[in-house]
C-alpha positions in Angstrom: 1.2 -27.6 -21.7 4.0 -29.3 -19.7 6.5 -27.7 -22.1 6.0 -24.4 -20.2 7.0 -25.8 -16.9 10.5 -24.9 -15.8 9.9 -26.1 -12.2 8.2 -29.4 -11.5 4.5 -29.4 -11.0 5.0 -30.7 -7.5 7.3 -27.8 -6.5 4.7 -25.3 -7.7 1.9 -27.1 -5.8 4.0 -27.1 -2.7 4.5 -23.3 -3.1 0.8 -22.7 -3.7 -0.1 -24.6 -0.6 2.5 -22.8 1.5 1.1 -19.4 0.4 -2.4 -20.8 1.2 -1.5 -21.5 4.8 -0.2 -17.9 5.5 -2.7 -15.5 4.2 -2.4 -11.8 4.9 -5.0 -9.1 4.5 -5.0 -6.1 2.2 -2.2 -3.7 3.0 -0.6 -6.2 5.5 1.1 -8.5 2.9 4.7 -7.9 4.2 5.6 -11.5 4.9 3.9 -12.7 1.7 6.0 -10.1 -0.3 9.2 -11.4 1.3 8.3 -14.9 0.3 7.7 -13.9 -3.3 10.9 -12.0 -3.4 12.8 -15.1 -2.2 11.1 -17.2 -4.9 11.8 -14.7 -7.7 15.5 -14.4 -6.8 15.8 -18.1 -7.7 14.8 -17.1 -11.3 17.3 -14.4 -12.0 15.2 -11.4 -13.1 17.1 -8.3 -14.3 15.5 -6.3 -11.5 13.2 -6.8 -8.6 11.2 -3.8 -7.3 9.7 -3.9 -3.8 7.4 -1.6 -1.9 5.3 -0.9 -4.9 2.2 0.9 -3.6 2.6 -0.7 -0.2 3.9 -4.2 -0.2 3.9 -4.8 -4.1 6.6 -6.7 -5.8 7.6 -6.7 -9.5 10.2 -8.8 -11.3 11.6 -7.4 -14.6 12.9 -9.5 -17.5 14.5 -7.1 -19.9 15.8 -8.2 -23.3 17.8 -5.0 -23.7 16.3 -4.7 -27.2 13.6 -2.4 -28.4 10.1 -3.8 -28.0 6.9 -3.5 -25.8 6.7 -3.7 -22.0 4.2 -6.5 -21.2 3.0 -6.8 -17.7 1.3 -9.7 -16.0 -0.4 -9.1 -12.8 -1.5 -11.2 -9.8 -2.6 -10.3 -6.2 -0.9 -10.7 -2.8 -3.8 -10.4 -0.4 -6.2 -12.8 1.3 -9.7 -12.2 2.9 -10.9 -11.7 6.4 -13.0 -15.0 6.3 -12.5 -18.0 8.5 -11.7 -21.0 6.5 -13.7 -24.2 7.2 -11.7 -26.7 5.1 -9.9 -29.6 6.8 -7.1 -30.4 4.3 -3.5 -30.2 5.4 -2.8 -26.8 3.9 -5.7 -25.0 5.2 -5.1 -21.4 6.7 -3.0 -21.3 9.8 -4.2 -17.8 10.7 -7.7 -17.6 12.4 -10.1 -15.3 10.6 -8.0 -15.0 7.4 -8.0 -17.1 4.3 -6.9 -17.3 0.6 -10.6 -17.9 -0.4 -10.4 -16.0 -3.7 -7.4 -17.9 -5.3 -4.8 -15.3 -5.0 -2.4 -17.9 -3.8 -2.8 -19.7 -7.1 -2.5 -16.6 -9.1 0.8 -15.8 -7.4 2.0 -19.4 -8.0 1.2 -19.0 -11.8 3.5 -15.9 -12.0 6.3 -17.6 -10.0 6.1 -20.4 -12.5 6.2 -18.0 -15.4 9.3 -16.4 -13.8 11.0 -19.8 -14.1 10.1 -20.0 -17.8 11.4 -16.5 -18.5 14.7 -17.4 -16.7 15.1 -20.5 -18.9 14.2 -18.5 -22.0 14.5 -14.8 -21.7 12.5 -12.4 -23.9 14.1 -11.6 -27.3 12.7 -8.1 -27.3 11.1 -5.6 -25.0 10.4 -6.4 -21.3 8.2 -8.8 -19.4 7.1 -7.5 -16.0 5.6 -9.7 -13.3 3.6 -7.7 -10.8 2.4 -9.0 -7.5 0.0 -6.4 -6.5 -1.1 -5.6 -2.9 -4.6 -4.7 -1.6 -6.7 -5.9 -4.5 -9.6 -6.9 -2.3 -10.0 -3.3 -1.1 -9.5 -1.5 -4.4 -6.6 0.4 -3.0 -3.7 -1.6 -4.5 -3.6 -0.7 -8.2 -4.0 3.0 -7.6 -1.2 2.8 -5.1 1.1 1.0 -7.5 0.3 3.3 -10.4 1.0 6.4 -8.1 4.3 4.9 -6.9 7.3 6.6 -8.5 8.8 3.3 -9.3 5.9 2.4 -11.6 7.1 4.9 -14.2 10.0 2.7 -15.0 7.8 -0.4 -15.7 4.8 1.4 -17.2 3.3 -1.3 -19.6 2.3 -1.1 -23.2 0.1 -4.2 -22.5 -1.2 -5.6 -19.2 -2.9 -8.9 -18.7 -4.4 -10.7 -15.6 -6.5 -13.7 -15.0 -8.9 -14.8 -12.3 -10.1 -18.2 -11.6 -13.9 -18.6 -11.7 -16.0 -21.3 -10.1 -19.1 -22.3 -12.1 -17.1 -22.6 -15.4 -15.6 -25.9 -16.6 -12.1 -26.6 -15.2 -9.6 -24.8 -17.3 -12.0 -23.1 -19.6 -11.1 -19.6 -20.8 -13.6 -16.8 -20.9 -13.0 -13.3 -22.3 -14.8 -10.5 -24.1 -13.9 -7.2 -25.6 -15.1 -4.0 -23.9 -16.9 -3.9 -20.5 -15.8 -6.9 -18.4 -16.2 -6.0 -14.7 -18.3 -3.4 -13.0 -17.1 -0.3 -11.1 -17.9 -0.4 -7.4 -17.7 1.7 -4.3 -19.0 1.4 -0.8 -21.1 4.4 0.6 -21.7 4.6 4.4 -24.5 7.0 5.3 -24.8 8.3 8.9 -28.1 9.9 10.1 -27.8 12.0 13.1 -30.8 13.1 15.3 -31.1 13.1 19.2 -31.8 10.4 21.6 -34.6 10.4 24.1 -36.2 8.2 26.7 -38.1 5.5 25.1 -41.1 6.6 27.1 -40.8 10.1 25.5 -39.8 9.6 21.9 -41.3 13.0 21.1 -38.5 14.6 23.1 -35.9 13.4 20.7 -35.4 13.0 16.9 -35.3 9.5 15.7 -33.8 8.6 12.4 -35.9 5.4 12.2 -38.5 6.6 9.6 -35.9 8.2 7.3 -33.7 5.1 7.6 -36.7 3.0 6.5 -37.4 5.2 3.5 -33.7 5.1 2.5 -33.4 1.4 2.8 -36.4 1.1 0.5 -35.4 3.8 -2.1 -31.6 3.2 -2.5 -31.9 -0.2 -4.2 -34.4 1.3 -6.6 -32.0 4.1 -7.7 -31.0 2.4 -11.0 -34.6 2.5 -12.1 -34.8 6.2 -11.4 -31.8 6.6 -13.9 -33.7 4.5 -16.5 -31.3 1.7 -16.2 -33.5 -1.4 -16.6 -31.0 -3.6 -18.4 -28.6 -4.5 -15.6 -26.1 -1.7 -16.1 -26.0 -0.8 -12.4 -26.9 -2.2 -9.0 -27.3 -0.8 -5.4 -27.1 -3.4 -2.6 -27.8 -2.8 1.0 -25.0 -4.4 2.9 -25.3 -3.2 6.6 -27.7 -1.2 8.7 -27.7 -0.2 12.4 -30.3 1.9 14.3 -29.4 3.3 17.7 -28.1 1.1 20.4 -29.3 -2.3 21.6 -31.3 -0.9 24.5 -35.0 -0.9 25.3 -34.9 2.3 27.2 -33.6 4.6 24.5 -35.3 6.1 21.4 -32.5 6.1 18.9 -30.6 9.2 17.8 -28.3 7.8 15.1 -28.5 5.3 12.2 -26.0 3.9 9.8 -26.8 2.4 6.3 -24.1 1.0 4.2 -24.7 0.3 0.4 -22.5 -1.0 -2.3 -23.0 0.8 -5.6 -21.9 -0.9 -8.8 -22.2 0.2 -12.5 -21.0 -0.8 -15.9 -18.7 2.1 -16.5 -17.1 4.9 -14.3 -19.4 7.7 -15.5 -22.6 5.9 -14.5 -21.0 5.0 -11.2 -20.3 8.6 -10.4 -23.8 9.6 -11.3 -25.2 6.8 -9.0 -23.0 7.9 -6.2 -24.1 11.5 -6.5 -27.8 10.4 -6.7 -27.4 8.3 -3.6 -26.0 11.3 -1.6 -28.6 13.7 -2.9 -31.4 11.3 -1.9 -30.0 10.9 1.6 -29.6 14.6 2.1 -33.1 15.4 0.9 -34.7 12.8 3.1 -32.5 13.7 6.1 -33.4 17.4 5.7 -37.1 16.7 5.5 -36.8 14.6 8.7 -34.8 17.1 10.7 -31.7 15.0 10.7 -28.0 15.6 10.0 -26.4 13.4 7.5 -22.7 12.4 6.8 -21.0 10.3 4.2 -17.9 8.0 3.9 -16.7 6.2 0.9 -14.8 2.9 0.8 -13.2 0.4 -1.6 -13.3 2.3 -4.9 -13.0 0.0 -7.9 -12.7 1.3 -11.5 -14.7 -0.5 -14.2 -12.8 -3.0 -16.2 -12.8 -2.7 -19.9 -10.9 -5.1 -22.2 -8.9 -3.6 -25.1 -9.6 -5.4 -28.4 -6.0 -5.9 -29.3 -5.1 -7.3 -25.9 -8.1 -9.7 -26.1 -6.8 -11.0 -29.4 -3.7 -12.2 -27.7 -5.6 -14.1 -25.1 -7.9 -15.6 -27.7 -4.8 -16.7 -29.8 -3.2 -18.3 -26.8 -6.4 -20.2 -25.9 -6.7 -21.4 -29.5 -3.0 -22.4 -29.8 -3.0 -24.4 -26.5 -6.3 -26.1 -27.2 -7.9 -24.7 -24.1 -11.7 -25.1 -23.8 -13.6 -21.8 -24.3 -16.7 -20.4 -22.7 -18.7 -17.5 -24.1 -19.0 -14.4 -21.8 -22.2 -12.8 -22.9 -22.6 -9.8 -20.4 -20.0 -8.2 -18.3 -19.5 -9.4 -14.7 -21.1 -7.5 -11.9 -18.3 -8.2 -9.6 -15.3 -5.7 -9.5 -11.6 -6.3 -10.0 -8.8 -3.8 -9.1 -7.1 -4.7 -12.4 -9.6 -2.2 -14.1 -7.4 0.7 -12.9 -4.5 -0.4 -15.2 -6.7 0.3 -18.2 -5.7 3.9 -17.9 -2.0 3.2 -18.4 -1.9 0.6 -21.3 -3.8 -1.9 -23.3 -5.3 -4.3 -20.9 -7.4 -7.3 -20.7 -8.6 -9.7 -17.9 -9.8 -13.1 -18.6 -11.4 -15.8 -16.4 -10.2 -19.4 -16.0 -12.7 -21.9 -15.0 -12.3 -23.6 -11.5 -14.8 -26.2 -12.1 -18.7 -26.2 -12.4 -19.3 -27.6 -9.0 -16.4 -25.9 -7.2 -17.1 -23.8 -4.1 -17.7 -20.2 -5.1 -15.2 -17.3 -4.6 -15.2 -16.0 -1.0 -16.9 -19.2 0.2 -15.3 -20.4 3.5 -14.5 -23.7 1.9 -13.0 -22.3 -1.4 -9.6 -23.6 -2.4 -7.7 -22.8 -5.6 -7.5 -25.9 -7.9 -3.9 -26.8 -8.3 -4.8 -28.2 -11.8 -5.0 -24.6 -13.0 -1.4 -23.7 -12.4 -0.1 -25.2 -15.6 -2.8 -23.9 -17.9 -2.5 -20.4 -16.4 1.3 -20.4 -16.9 0.8 -21.6 -20.5 -1.6 -18.9 -21.5 0.5 -16.1 -20.0 3.7 -17.7 -21.5 2.1 -17.9 -24.9 1.2 -14.2 -24.7 4.7 -13.2 -23.5 6.3 -15.0 -26.4 4.0 -13.5 -29.0 4.7 -10.0 -27.8 8.4 -10.3 -26.7 9.7 -13.1 -28.8 
């Protein structure tokens, strides 16, 4: 795979670790975007677009000849998690860390930019997209809605995500459903406080809160989903204030709702709201809702998957079978509405710390194979 490296492996590792030290959260990736632009300018793209859907950046390598537009996507943002690692490139920003591997994904595309500069596409265009706000589900929608995106709308779009638990460098992909849709639902129950010595003088949401916390995770069963096609997870709850003298008047319940496709996801969201309204009304409570972090389901196009499988075979990459779709969500799913798309996973090691763990670090050994896989796809489609 060394034939694909236009920059030295050491330079790319240095870049990856530089990015790791300076994570920025979703929607705040201004400095990261500037650093990426500076790196891309070294590799002479035909155009660099900035401000895409926020702080997004895209480099365009245009052959000037007729052919497909092929987009490769990575992510700019880090996570609001304190890193506990002790190596020299650990996060320099308290409470923030690149603990999902987006620093490595960015480095792979920067390396691919060097390859494209050395040997430009013979037909069509290759677009390298550095997407903002993946972790919140807002970034892809923002990029697609941006007026600049019309000029780079892809025929094909590809992305990878490193995945601990799989052998290092192993490629996993499947046609059809790949990642779940997901959305956060915050439920606010409103009653009336009273003195703790006279709870009958108020309206406490405690009983309704308890019923909701028991019933919400069972919603998939009420929709006859007993094969793992959906999931409702309680993620946060609060009842009143931390005071012994007050009978509570408010309660908050947060759930994350996930489903194999967008239609089932919408049905589950509606059922959760209906359940909360009915129980609140029966308990004499008001109820309100807020929704957060909407992710579309990810479905891999069969033709796009064939290019990934061909690349893995040609490069001799180890393979793993992906039986069922993943229950985690990825903002890349939103691009399925604009072109033929496919996401694949690249193993980070069977014993590697898991994604979003405080000691996670992207394996530098994945930079070269990630570049090679993307590079092979680019050459097959764009010559």
